[in-house]
N, C-alpha and C positions, 0 to 999 in steps of 0.2 A: 575920272579915273579913281579918285579917292572915294567918291560915293560908291562906285561899283565894288571896290574892295571892302568897304564897310558893310555893304548888303551881303557879300559873300561870307564875311566873318560871322554874321548873325544867322546864316542859314543853317538848317538842321544838318546839313551835310558838311558843315564847317568843322565838326569835332568828331572824327571817326572813333575815338576812344569811348564815347558814351553809347555806342551801338549795342554794347553788352547788356544794358539795362532795358532793352526792348522786351515786352511781355511780362515785366514784373507785376503790373497791376492785375493781369489776368490770374497769375499764380496767387496773388493775395486774395483776390475774390474767390478763387477755388477753395483756398484754406479756410477762409471765413464761412463759406457755404458748407464745407465739411463739418466745421464746428456747430453751425446751426442745425445741420442734418442730425448730428450725434445728440445734441440736446433735444431735438424734437423726437428722435427715436427713444431716448431715455424717458421723456415724458409720456410717450405712447405706451412704453413698456410698463412704467409705474402705474399708469391708469389701468392698464389691463390686469396687472397683478392685484391692484387694489380691488378691482371688480371681482377677480377670482377669490381673494381673501374673504371679502364680504359674502360672497356666494357660498364659500365653504364654511364660514363661521356661523352662519345662520343654523345649520343642522346641529352644531355643537351647542349653541345657545339653547335651542329648543330641547336638546337632550338633557341639559342641565336643569331647565325648568321642569322637565318631566320627572327627574330624580327628586327635585324639591316637592313636587306633587305627591310622590310616593311616600316621602317623609311625613308630610302633613296628613295624608290619609292614614298612615300607620299610628301617628299620634292620636288621631281621632278615635281609632279603634281601641288603643291601650288606655284611653281615658274612659272607656266603657260607654261610648256613644253608639249604640246600635247592637242588635243581636247577630249571631252568626247565620249563615245561609244554609248550613247543613248540620246534621247531628254529629257528635263526635264518634270516632271509630272505635273507642275503647269502653263501651258500655254507656250506661245512662248518665246524663248530666248530673253534676254534683249539686245538691241543695246547699244553702238556701237561694242561691243565685245562679240557677243552671244556665243562664244565657249571658252571664256577665263575664267579660274577659279578666284575666289576671296575668301577671308575668309568668307564673307557672304554667298556666294553660297555653300561653303564647309560645313557651319554650318546650312544650311536650308535643311530640309528633302527632299523637292520636287526637289531640284537641286543637292543634294549630292548623294542620293540613287536612284536606278532604280526603276521602277514601281513594279517589282516583289518582292521587300523586304517587310517585314512586316512593317505596317504603324504605329504601336503603338509607343508612346513617349519612352517606355522602350527600344525599339530597337535602336541600336547605329547608329549614323551618321558615315558612313564608306567609302564614296567616291566611291561607287560601279559604278557610271556613268563614272569614270576615271580609276579605278583599275579593273583588270579582275578577279573577283571571279569566279573560275572555278571548285571548288571541292564541291560536294554536298553529305553530309552523307545520309545514307539510311533513317534516321529517320526525315529528314528535307525536306521541299519542295522548298528550295532555296539553292544556293551555299553559304557556310559560310566562305570560306577561299580562298586565292590565292595560288595555287600550284606553288612551285619554281622548283622542280624536276619532270621529266616526270613520268606518271603512279603513282602519289602520292597516298598513303593511310596512315592512322594514324600509321600503323606499319612500314612503309617503306617510306622514303623521307622526304622532308621538305616543309613547307607552312607557311603563315601568314595571320593574319586579322587585321583590323584597326578600331579604334573607336576614334572619335573626340569629343571634348567638348569645350564649351566656358567658360572660368574661370570667366569672368566678367559679364556673362548674359547680353550681350550688346544689345539684343533686347528688354530689359525692360528699359523704360525710366521713371524717376521720376523727377518732377519739380514743382515749385511754380511761381506765377506771382505776381508782384506788379505794381501799376499804380498810376500816378499823373497827374493832369491837370496843364499845364504850369509849370511843375516841382514843383508843391506845393501840394495843399490839394486833398483829394479824392472827394470833391464836388466842383462844379463850379456854383455859383449864377449868373444868367443872368438877366439883366434889360430888361423889355419889354416896352410897351407904357402904359402910365397912371399908374394904380394901379397893373397891372399884371407883372408877371416875370416868370422865370423858373429856375429849378435847374437840373444840370447834375451831376450824381453820378456814379463813376466807383466801381464795386464790384468784387474783385479778386476771382478766382475760388478756391475751396478747393485743397489742395496739390494733385497732380495727379500722379498716378503710372499706367502705362499701357504698354502692349506689342505693340511695334510700328513697327514691321516688319511682314508683309508688312505694308504700311502706314495706319495710322488711323486719324480720325478727333479728334482734341484736343481743349479744351476750353482755351481760354486766359482771360476769365472773362466776365462780362456783363456790358452794359452801360444802365443806367436808366435815363429817362427824366420825369419830372413832371412840369406842368405849375401851376402857382400860380395866382389866381384872386379872387376878392370878388364874392360872389354868385350873379348870375343874371347879371354880367357885361360881355358884349361881348368882345372877344379878337380878333379883326380884323387882327392884324399883329403878335401877339405873341412876342416872344423874339428871337432876332437874335444873333447867335454865333459870337463874334467878330473876325475879321481876325487875323490870327496868333495864334489861340487857338490850343494847342497841348495836346495830351494824350501820355505820355511816359510810355511804358510797359517795365519792366525789368523782364527778364526770368532768373530764378535761377535753374539750372539743378543740381540734386543731384546724379542721376544714369544715365548711367553707370559710368560717370566720372564728377566731379564737374566743373561747367563752368557758366558764367553769360554773358548775352547779353542784350543791351538796344536798343529798337526801338522807334523812335520819329515819331508820327503820327499826321496829321493835321485834325481838325474838322471844319466843316462848315455847314451852314443851318439855319433853323428857327424851334423853338419849338413852336407849335401852334396847335389848333384843325384842323382836316382834312378840306379841302384838302391842307391847307397851310403848314401842318407839313412836314418838310424835314430835315433830319440830315445825313450828309455823312462823312465818315472817309477815308482819303487818307493815306494809309500805307506808311511809310518811306522807307521800303524795301519789296521786294516780296519773296526773298529767304534769309533765315536767318540760319546760322550754329552756333550751340551752342555746343561746345565740341564735334563736329562731328555729332550731331543730326541736321537734317534739318527740318526747318519749312517753309512751302510754304504758302504765303499769297496772297490774291488778291490784285490788284493794288489799288482798292477802294471798298467801300461797302456802299450801301444806307441802312441807319438805320431808325428805329422808324417810319415805314410806317403804323403801327397799330394805331387805334384810341387812342388818348390821353385823359385822364381825370384826376381827382384829384389823382387817384392812379398811374398815369403815364404810361409810356411804357418802355419795357425792350427788349433788343436785345443781343444775344449772339455774342461774338467775337471769332471766331474759325480759326484754321489753320490746314493744313495737316502735320501730324508729322511722320517723317521717322526716325527710329533708325539709329545710325551710323554704319559704317563699323567696325567690330570687330577688336580690336587691337591685341588680343592674341588668340591663339588656342592651346590646348593640344592634342597631338597626342599619343594615347596609342596603341602600337603594341604588338600583341601576336605572338610569334614564335612557330611553332609546328615542333618537331623533331621525329625520329623513336621511336617506342614503347611508344607512348603517351607522350613524353617529351614536356614540355612547359616552355617558358621564357617570361617575360614581360619587355618591355622597354618603358618608357615615355619621351616625348620631348615637350618643350614649345617653341613656335615660336611667335616672336614679329614682327608685320607688319608695325606699324606706329610710328617708332622712329622720322620720319621726315615727317610731314604733311605740305606741302607747298600750301597755298592757296592764289594766287595773287589776289588782289582786282580789278585789271584792266589789259589789255593786256600789258600796259607799267606802271610799278610801280617804282617811283624813290624817294628814301629816301634822303631828303635834309640835309644840314649841321645843326649841333646843334647850330651854331651861326647864328642868323637871319640876320646878316650883310653880310654873304657870300651867294651869289646866285648861283644856278647851271648854267651850260651851256647847253642850250637845243635848238636843231634845227632839225625839221622834214623835212626841205627842202621846196622849193617853187614851186615844180612841182606838177600840179594837177593829175599826173599819179601815185601819191602815195596815198594809202588808209589806214587809221588806224581806225579800227572799234572795238567797244565793244560788238557787236552782237555775241553771242555764235554760232559758225558755227556748233556745234554738236546738237544744239537745247535743251540742258538740263538745261541751266541757263538763267535767265532774262538778259536783257541788262545792261551792266556795263559801266561806263565812259571809254573812250579810254585811258586817262592818269590819274594816281593818283600821287599827288606830295605833298610835305611838304607845310605847310601854307605860309611861306614867299617867296616861289618860284612861287607864283601865276603869277606875271608879266612876269617872264622869260618863263613860261609855256604858258601863253596866247599869248605872242609875237611869241612863237615857233610854235604854231599851226595855226597862223593866216596868214601865208604865202601861197598864192595861195589857193588851195582846198585840203589841205593835210588830213584833217579829214572829210570824206564824209559819209553821211548816207548810209547804205546799207539795202535794203528791208529785213525784214519788219521794219527796224529801223525808229522810228518816227522822224520827223524833229527837235523836241525839246529835243531829248535826251541829257544828260549832256556830254560834251566833257572832262571836267576836274572834278576831285574829290580831296578833301583835306584829307590826311591821319590823322587820329585822335590821333596820338601819342602827339600832343600838343593841341588837342581839345577833351578832354574825352567826349565820346558820351553822358553820363548821364547829362552833363551840357549844352548840346545844346537844347535850347528851341524850335527851328525850324530849320530844315536843309536848308530851302530856304534863310532866311535873312543871311546877312554876319555874321558868328560866331565870337566869341572873344576868345582868342586874335587874333587880326587881324593886319597884316602890310599892310596899305592901298595901293592897287595897283593903277596904272594909266594906262589906265582909269579904273574907278570903273566898275566891270562887271554888265551887265544888269540883269543876272540871276546868282547869286553867286552859286558855286558848292556845292554839298552835301558832307557829311563826308564819308570816306572810312575807313574800318577796317584795321589798320596797322598789318601786320604779326608780331607775337611775337618776332621773331629773328631780327626785325628791330627797336624795341622800344629803345634799347640801343646798343651801339657799343660792349659792353661786351657780350651781348646775341648774337650779330652777330659773334664774334670771337668763342664763345662756340658752335654755330651752325656749323661752319666750322671745328673746331678742337677739340671739346670736352673741358671739364672743366679743364683737365690737359694736353692738347695738344696731347693726344693720341687717341682721339675718334672723334666724329662728322662725317660729310660727308667725310672728307678725309680718315678716317679709313675704312668707307664703300667702298670707291673707291679702297683702297689698297687691301682689301679683295677680290674684284672682278678683280684685276689686271687692273684696269682702272684709275690709278693715273699717271699723267705726271708731274714730278717734275721740268722739265726745258723748259716749254712752249710746244705749240702744233700748228701744221698747217695741215689743211686738213678737212676731214669729221669726225664729232663727233657723233657716234651712227648711227642709221638707221631711215630714215624719216618715215617709215611705222611701224616698230617694236620697235623703241625706243632704249634705252640703257642708260648708265650712264658714264660720263666722267668728271674727276676733273683735271683741269689744273692749275698748280702752275706757275704763270708767264703769259706771253703774249700769245694770241691765235689769229691766223688767221683762220677764220671759212669759210669753203666752203660749209657747210650744215650739215645735219644729223637729229637727233632726240633723244628724251628722255630727261634726265636731264643733262645739261652742267653747270659746275661751273668753272668760270675763275677769278683768283685773281689778274691778271695783266690787261694790256690793251686788249680789244677785238676789233678786226678789222673784220667787216662783209664784206666779199667779195661780189662782184656785183651780182652774180647769186646764192647767197646762198638760199637753200631751207631747212628750219628747222621746226620741229613739236615737241613741248614740252615746257619745261621751261628752260630759260637761266638766270643764276644767275651771274652777273658781280659785285662781291662783293670783295672789297679790294681796288684796284686802282679806281674802279668804273668809268671806262672810256670806252665809246662805240663809235666807229666811223665806217663809211661805206666808202669803197674803190671801186671806179670804177662804171661803169654803169651796165646794165644787169637787169634781173627781179628777185628780191628778193621776197620769199614767206615765211613769218614767221607766223606760227599758234601756238597759245598757249599763253605764256606770258613771259615778261621780268621783272626782279628785278634788280635794279642798286643801289649800295651804296658805298660811299667812306669812308674808315676808315683804321687805322694802324693795320696791321694783327698781329704783333708780340708784340706790346706794349700796353700802355694805350691810354687814349684819347677818344674823341667822334667821331661823324660823321663829315666828311668834305664835301666840295661841289663836286657833281659828274658831269660828263660830258656825255650827250647823244646827239651826232651829227650824224645823218644819212642823211645828206643833199646831199649825192652824187647823181650823175645822174641816169637815167634809171627808171624803174618801181619798185614798191615794195608794197606789201600788208602785213600789220601787223593785224592779225585777232585773236580775242579771240576764244579759242577752249578748252572747259572744258574737253572733252574726252582726248585730248592730255595732259592736266595738270594732270589727274588722272593717265594716263599711265606713265608720267614722275615720279610721286611719287612712283609708284610700281617698277620703274626701280632701285631704291635704294636696293631693294631686302630684303629678309627675315633675321631676326636676330634669331639665336638659343639661347634662354635665358637660357636653362638648359637641361640636359639629365640625367635620373635616371633609374637604373635597379631594378625591383622588383622581 
């Protein structure tokens, strides 16, 4: 009986209250199964989404690479690597490099785009004369992108298109002009004979803003003349303009970049009734560059040929104005990938970090100490020719040699041996042989470029016709500016950094051919250089020895030691320009006395060549100012 009761107590049916827990395990298993199912579903969804993301990101990546290809192709074009595929639509190509790209040509519609492109200003400048736009959508009548992959279509393959813009609007020039007679007032009273006289008045133009590419005629103001006499009194002679009367014009450029330039012009003639009336202006310069903008002036101009009366006569002073070469260009590349994917990349290029404009074929910056004279010897052989005639025909005649004021005597002695500086047709016999750099003679204070300017270290003998002033390049005004030009403000920039980037830096001297005579190049030599020839831009910080048969076309900067000599005979042919300056490269201090002694035997021609100077500037190469993805 006890055993039976014990078994009954242990039976599952012995505790009716636990029957509520029946099925709990099943529910638990279902809950766990649901969690596992949710986790598995999430994993499946993540895998599917990842696959979709990878599938969709591939076209975007390919589109980005296509945009980068467009950037690289545009860089290659703007570096001058290759001719265009079609002639420009605005006339014949411009000499001397009819097929070479420039920022201006890239940003001018008729030289950037082919004739078949839409001509409206809303259509982009896209270099279609240089880039092969070869895909034409069905809805367009011109190809709108460059296909990279064969058989490109918007659903399959990659392509790109390019749009250029000028962030400075460099074709728009804004300027104002001021003028003074003899550096003084705007009016110039002139005494005549008896009771009569005359008054000259300069009236500046209203501020000018104009699109100056291509060239346009621009006003520099007006010159008004009025004679003064009692009624009924005849004026047989009128009023004579005194010798040495000048009209100084100061051009203040506002756009595209601020700059100022002063031109000193001479006036002569008589203000009287016809036919005795005759006033003439002799311009101090024929080609003026203001912040890159070029003003072309006539050598002289006969004024006031109209009948004069009490109301006087008025004449316009005009110049041909040409906008500067653009300094920057923004390249916008659109990359196209499969299934309509697009990416946008922008790049800004800088082209004019280093604008070198020598004022003469030989420019020598003298010592800051007037007591220290340069060493200068061009040789006594009449087989040597030094000419300021621009052999490319683009610039007016310049003096053959530009020097610092107190180096006049050394320069005059150096060019007076034999016939070392000879006129070259069509060079007139009275062209200036020497010019004085204006770093010690501010142009605005020169009353007349022909009389001896002040301050003046009296030469011996006194020149019969004193030289005009020449514009000193900015990097030659102070030794600090020269050091920054070569090495940058912190020693890590300047021309040296450019040469390093192009793998054209020689830290331990150089001997041989620097660059190519015809195609140019860029060479920076730290230390001494023995030059056998070449072309482009050559910078030498040590002594420069010009070998006898050197043939070089471009710009040579002998800056540092500032010592140039010639070794041996032969026939040297140097076209372009030299700049020589002596200063401490690594420390402080000012300019010292340079040496320019090319008196070695043989023949030699030193000829100004503006085309070679432009090419040498371009040899420095483009700077990439920034890149952005949109």
